[in-house]
VOGU-3710 file (C-alpha; in Angstrom, 3 decimals, decimal comma):
1> xxxxxxxxxx> 0,112/-0,052/-0,037  1,462/3,665/-1,241  0,454/6,336/0,617  1,601/9,271/-0,307  1,763/12,803/1,946  1,741/14,996/-1,000  0,133/15,924/-4,434  3,453/15,693/-5,832  4,160/12,028/-4,021  1,401/10,807/-5,610
11> xxxxxxxxxx> 1,360/11,669/-8,927  4,740/10,405/-9,280  3,958/7,043/-7,491  0,687/7,064/-10,558  3,445/7,386/-13,084  5,134/5,492/-12,477  2,407/2,658/-11,633  0,900/3,826/-15,149  4,816/3,780/-17,137  4,773/-0,254/-15,772
21> xxxxxxxxxx> 1,144/-1,315/-17,359  0,553/-1,782/-13,677  -3,838/-1,997/-12,483  -3,641/0,764/-9,836  -6,946/0,986/-6,536  -6,903/4,007/-5,813  -8,825/5,174/-2,178  -9,266/7,304/0,875  -10,510/5,531/4,130  -12,728/3,099/1,642
31> xxxxxxxxxx> -15,505/3,718/3,781  -17,396/3,825/0,156  -15,954/0,030/-0,291  -19,487/-1,652/-0,330  -21,031/1,242/-2,956  -20,785/1,155/-6,685  -18,711/-1,585/-8,630  -16,732/-3,773/-6,397  -13,471/-2,810/-6,365  -10,965/-4,925/-8,811
41> xxxxxxxxxx> -7,601/-6,420/-7,488  -5,120/-4,487/-8,881  -0,940/-4,157/-9,066  -0,330/-1,428/-6,676  -2,680/0,153/-4,069  -2,707/3,708/-3,350  -4,553/5,781/-0,208  -4,604/9,320/0,145  -4,735/9,457/4,096  -1,606/10,806/4,724
51> xxxxxxxxxx> -2,825/13,646/2,098  -4,441/16,197/5,180  -3,428/19,409/5,100  -5,532/22,158/5,024  -3,905/24,302/2,152  -6,034/27,531/2,972  -8,410/28,732/4,569  -10,553/31,954/4,383  -12,883/32,391/6,713  -14,077/36,083/5,275
61> xxxxxxxxxx> -14,051/34,433/1,950  -16,465/31,619/2,634  -13,827/29,411/0,328  -11,226/27,033/1,934  -9,002/24,928/0,025  -8,093/20,876/1,880  -6,157/17,828/1,184  -8,051/14,447/-0,119  -7,261/12,864/2,589  -8,494/14,742/5,634
71> xxxxxxxxxx> -11,289/13,384/7,389  -14,828/15,236/6,710  -15,609/15,060/9,510  -12,262/17,439/11,093  -13,344/19,497/8,168  -16,832/20,258/9,989  -15,210/20,624/12,753  -12,814/23,422/11,569  -15,366/24,804/9,869  -18,133/24,921/13,160
81> xxxxxxxxxx> -15,265/26,960/15,105  -16,082/30,049/12,265  -20,346/29,237/12,669  -19,844/27,668/8,505  -20,220/24,717/7,020  -19,949/22,663/3,743  -24,101/21,147/4,112  -23,347/17,609/1,905  -23,906/15,189/4,684  -22,291/12,381/2,864
91> xxxxxxxxxx> -23,201/8,931/3,989  -20,176/6,898/5,833  -19,191/10,286/7,686  -17,978/9,621/10,696  -15,047/7,921/8,436  -15,251/9,504/5,114  -12,612/11,474/4,258  -12,896/14,627/1,792  -11,997/12,951/-1,768  -13,500/10,023/-1,018
101> xxxxxxxxxx> -17,522/12,357/-0,635  -15,828/13,864/-4,012  -15,084/11,177/-5,462  -17,766/9,767/-4,666  -19,878/12,788/-5,409  -22,079/11,547/-1,920  -24,722/13,702/-0,438  -27,779/14,046/1,745  -30,684/15,997/2,884  -29,672/19,631/2,670
111> xxxxxxxxxx> -29,103/19,200/-1,056  -32,943/19,890/-1,969  -31,215/23,965/-0,940  -27,876/23,670/-1,162  -27,485/21,264/-4,017  -24,616/18,447/-4,529  -20,822/18,312/-4,520  -21,203/20,280/-8,159  -22,856/23,220/-6,851  -20,214/23,788/-3,510
121> xxxxxxxxxx> -16,694/22,811/-5,232  -15,196/25,719/-6,762  -11,509/24,491/-7,312  -9,576/21,416/-7,587  -6,093/19,585/-7,817  -5,471/16,639/-9,510  -2,921/13,945/-10,968  -3,565/12,122/-14,184  -1,411/8,695/-14,263  1,355/10,561/-16,711
131> xxxxxxxxxx> 2,325/11,942/-13,522  1,125/15,544/-14,019  -1,127/18,012/-11,619  -3,799/19,675/-13,060  -5,576/22,580/-11,464  -9,043/23,055/-12,105  -10,876/26,374/-11,219  -9,534/27,278/-8,107  -10,377/29,480/-4,676  -12,749/32,771/-5,923
141> xxxxxxxxxx> -16,399/31,632/-6,518  -17,318/33,476/-9,419  -13,308/31,844/-11,028  -14,748/29,095/-13,402  -11,851/28,708/-15,483  -11,262/24,649/-16,200  -14,031/24,072/-13,342  -15,070/21,432/-15,378  -12,090/19,312/-15,639  -13,166/19,229/-11,795
151> xxxxxxxxxx> -16,413/18,101/-12,183  -15,163/14,850/-14,198  -13,865/14,012/-10,619  -16,817/14,019/-9,260  -18,315/11,760/-8,379  -15,837/9,133/-11,140  -15,226/7,403/-8,285  -11,064/7,630/-8,907  -11,660/6,083/-12,570  -9,928/9,383/-14,286
161> xxxxxxxxxx> -7,424/10,771/-11,650  -7,183/11,318/-8,269  -7,839/13,832/-6,530  -5,422/15,972/-4,583  -7,115/18,707/-2,947  -10,469/19,736/-3,190  -11,336/23,920/-2,944  -14,885/24,620/-1,748  -17,582/27,516/-1,522  -18,890/27,523/2,608
171> xxxxxxxxxx> -21,803/27,710/3,259  -22,846/30,308/6,670  -24,761/28,558/9,397  -28,611/29,426/9,649  -28,658/31,773/13,327  -31,714/29,316/13,833  -32,513/25,714/12,923  -35,199/23,642/13,860  -36,643/20,356/11,902  -40,024/18,979/12,018
181> xxxxxxxxxx> -41,556/15,613/11,876  -44,965/15,086/10,401  -46,595/11,686/10,142  -49,266/10,961/7,766  -51,559/7,415/6,617  -50,389/7,945/2,891  -47,856/8,588/0,787  -50,403/10,595/-1,146  -51,175/12,739/2,091  -47,174/13,449/2,466
191> xxxxxxxxxx> -46,566/14,729/-0,749  -49,879/16,973/-0,622  -48,187/18,590/2,184  -44,828/18,336/0,353  -45,912/20,382/-2,571  -47,242/23,012/-0,571  -44,370/23,814/1,256  -42,540/24,006/-1,827  -45,068/26,083/-3,493  -44,740/28,431/-1,089
201> xxxxxxxxxx> -42,596/31,342/-0,433  -40,969/28,979/2,642  -37,371/27,234/1,695  -36,767/25,067/4,103  -33,267/23,035/3,969  -34,456/19,760/3,863  -37,408/17,464/3,003  -37,608/14,293/3,567  -40,315/11,132/2,558  -39,873/7,821/5,243
211> xxxxxxxxxx> -42,169/5,376/4,580  -43,033/3,321/7,317  -40,554/0,178/7,645  -38,343/3,276/7,894  -39,798/5,531/9,756  -39,996/3,327/12,670  -36,948/4,573/13,711  -37,522/7,220/14,855  -40,960/6,140/16,334  -43,645/6,411/13,316
221> xxxxxxxxxx> -46,068/3,604/12,902  -46,706/5,290/9,614  -45,392/8,056/6,652  -43,109/10,936/7,937  -42,621/13,676/5,825  -38,811/15,088/7,890  -38,874/19,348/7,536  -35,105/20,725/8,383  -35,602/24,767/8,463  -32,877/27,479/8,767
231> xxxxxxxxxx> -32,568/31,259/9,306  -33,156/33,610/11,906  -35,524/33,023/14,968  -38,720/34,792/13,205  -38,435/32,654/10,043  -38,384/29,452/12,284  -41,187/31,017/14,164  -42,875/31,245/10,972  -42,210/27,650/10,449  -43,675/26,271/13,213
241> xxxxxxxxxx> -47,533/27,985/12,769  -47,789/26,653/9,107  -46,805/23,296/10,713  -48,926/23,641/13,959  -52,395/23,006/11,042  -50,910/18,846/11,336  -52,150/17,366/13,697  -49,290/15,549/15,680  -46,480/17,357/14,750  -43,516/16,910/16,375
251> xxxxxxxxxx> -40,489/19,811/16,661  -36,516/19,143/16,992  -34,083/21,724/18,361  -30,687/22,051/18,857  -28,831/18,187/19,913  -32,314/16,294/19,042  -32,773/17,992/15,743  -29,378/16,245/15,259  -29,481/13,340/16,536  -32,640/13,122/14,082
261> xxxxxxxxxx> -30,664/13,969/10,956  -27,836/11,550/12,111  -30,679/8,351/12,054  -31,751/9,354/8,305  -28,012/10,589/7,365  -26,842/6,953/9,361  -29,769/4,471/8,013  -27,338/3,376/4,982  -24,203/2,333/7,279  -26,847/0,556/9,711
271> xxxxxxxxxx> -29,081/-1,329/7,739  -25,848/-2,797/6,264  -24,279/-3,440/8,834  -27,169/-5,220/10,309  -28,090/-7,527/6,372  -25,177/-9,935/5,685  -26,973/-9,726/2,358  -28,675/-6,094/2,550  -28,190/-3,780/-1,112  -29,202/-0,287/-1,214
281> xxxxxxxxxx> -30,986/0,828/-4,590  -31,114/4,594/-5,962  -33,497/5,888/-8,208  -34,559/9,327/-9,920  -37,413/9,990/-10,929  -39,754/13,156/-11,459  -41,119/15,046/-7,977  -44,534/13,773/-9,697  -43,459/9,946/-9,870  -42,624/9,875/-6,550
291> xxxxxxxxxx> -45,281/8,539/-5,179  -45,039/5,435/-7,548  -41,691/5,011/-7,233  -41,885/4,978/-3,000  -45,112/2,910/-2,631  -43,339/0,105/-4,943  -40,464/-0,546/-2,714  -41,218/-3,961/-0,458  -38,847/-2,574/2,171  -38,071/0,359/3,818
301> xxxxxxxxxx> -37,143/3,115/1,370  -36,188/6,717/2,190  -36,325/9,743/-0,200  -34,995/13,157/-0,982  -38,522/14,542/-1,481  -37,436/17,936/-2,367  -35,339/16,516/-5,667  -36,574/13,266/-6,405  -33,875/10,811/-5,232  -34,824/7,599/-3,079
311> xxxxxxxxxx> -33,007/5,400/-2,094  -34,879/1,550/-1,875  -33,622/-1,340/1,187  -33,717/-4,714/-0,168  -32,526/-8,102/2,413  -32,018/-10,278/-0,397  -29,828/-9,421/-3,600  -32,285/-10,947/-6,117  -35,447/-8,929/-5,063  -33,526/-5,751/-5,727
321> xxxxxxxxxx> -32,375/-6,758/-9,168  -36,132/-7,811/-9,646  -37,125/-4,044/-8,759  -34,368/-2,169/-10,962  -35,764/-4,234/-13,639  -39,155/-2,834/-13,384  -37,459/0,678/-12,437  -35,686/0,373/-15,958  -39,105/-0,387/-17,882  -41,233/2,445/-16,460
331> xxxxxxxxxx> -38,257/5,351/-17,053  -36,895/5,118/-14,057  -33,016/6,150/-13,626  -31,783/3,613/-10,865  -28,510/1,070/-9,620  -27,511/-0,492/-7,440  -25,883/1,439/-5,388  -24,582/-0,379/-2,273  -24,292/-4,381/-1,730  -21,954/-7,181/-0,558
341> xxxxxxxxxx> -18,512/-7,514/-3,351  -19,919/-11,311/-3,900  -23,453/-9,184/-4,703  -21,903/-6,804/-6,789  -20,040/-8,766/-9,161  -23,090/-11,082/-10,557  -25,847/-8,193/-10,518  -26,183/-5,687/-13,293  -25,395/-2,347/-11,269  -26,751/0,007/-13,674
351> xxxxxxxxxx> -28,719/-1,551/-16,186  -29,658/1,798/-18,325  -26,344/4,312/-18,314  -28,089/6,608/-20,449  -27,253/8,457/-24,163  -24,507/10,312/-22,733  -22,263/6,961/-21,773  -20,266/6,772/-25,379  -19,116/10,079/-24,068  -18,515/8,682/-20,449
361> xxxxxxxxxx> -16,685/6,536/-22,087  -13,973/8,321/-24,917  -14,005/10,755/-21,176  -12,035/7,574/-19,488  -9,821/6,735/-22,807  -8,730/9,797/-23,005  -7,467/9,576/-18,753  -6,768/6,562/-18,774  -6,754/4,567/-22,241  -5,271/1,558/-20,612
371> xxxxxxxxxx> -7,669/0,627/-18,315  -5,663/1,074/-15,240  -6,841/2,956/-12,650  -9,885/1,969/-10,435  -11,339/-1,123/-12,632  -14,997/-1,747/-12,946  -15,576/1,470/-10,080  -18,336/3,131/-11,777  -21,200/0,476/-10,863  -19,260/-1,920/-13,651
381> xx> -19,530/-0,029/-16,478  -16,147/1,925/-16,004
//
């Protein structure tokens, strides 16, 4: 296992391995080793875990640049000291690195308001198999020079190049925050409430929908709509008045609020830890299709109800494969997001990659013509 301590060493390690025609497995802390395509055997393993520096931090400019191996929680704690944040809420946040979060394009409940990594990353430095260090974007929010190159790396699972440093546009923490959990008898009634919320002047940070099996974990026997709001005290109080119209609404503040969302963000890790053959499916659809998608899951399911991204939890791989096949027939975009190594080696993880897949393959060929880097990590397709 090679553990370079800076971008130059990382670039040189890639150049040497590629020069010898060796296959390469690239990772941070490998917290998402059960995500996307299985990690293929490789001649050389490289980790970014020794690259942990904060390169530049300008709290007044709301920007920060950090190395890829920095622990995600360490970044969060540093920013919290200045009441700032990168609100991605990634899965496996407890052990994830910055580079791993960005390479997997991980996001969570607050993507509804703040977007994904593509909205918060303003620059990046990455190392190619030729041993070159490429700077894309910068430390200025409005600087777009080369930013498209950085966006290629987001969600590429390390199949193109190695992320060395990431520059973020930061968000100030709201003055006040509060979360609400509203129970509903049906998905349709919950989504009607969501529609009213999204059509109002209110702009919640997160709107998640939990079906009854998933809602049991927060003490609900039926569908649960979870809403996270922030702003000044007057704005948060207005939300409270709006939600007072729904019976049995529960409000959460401070530590109780954080525990509530940690439950949602940790649902996938906990599910996988307790189900050896468990599979997590991710499906994207339109807001109108969300009810059909969520009611079609036979087990627990959670949706980013403001952006129509759904996660279904299956105890058996076969049931997950059958559901994905049906989803493709409905025109929903679905992938096997998480699963054991054995099931991901035999399943079609990404049955309908879409019309831009040929372009993706050409990009892969430009960066890695010999297919040496993280083979198969992009859902077994690249």
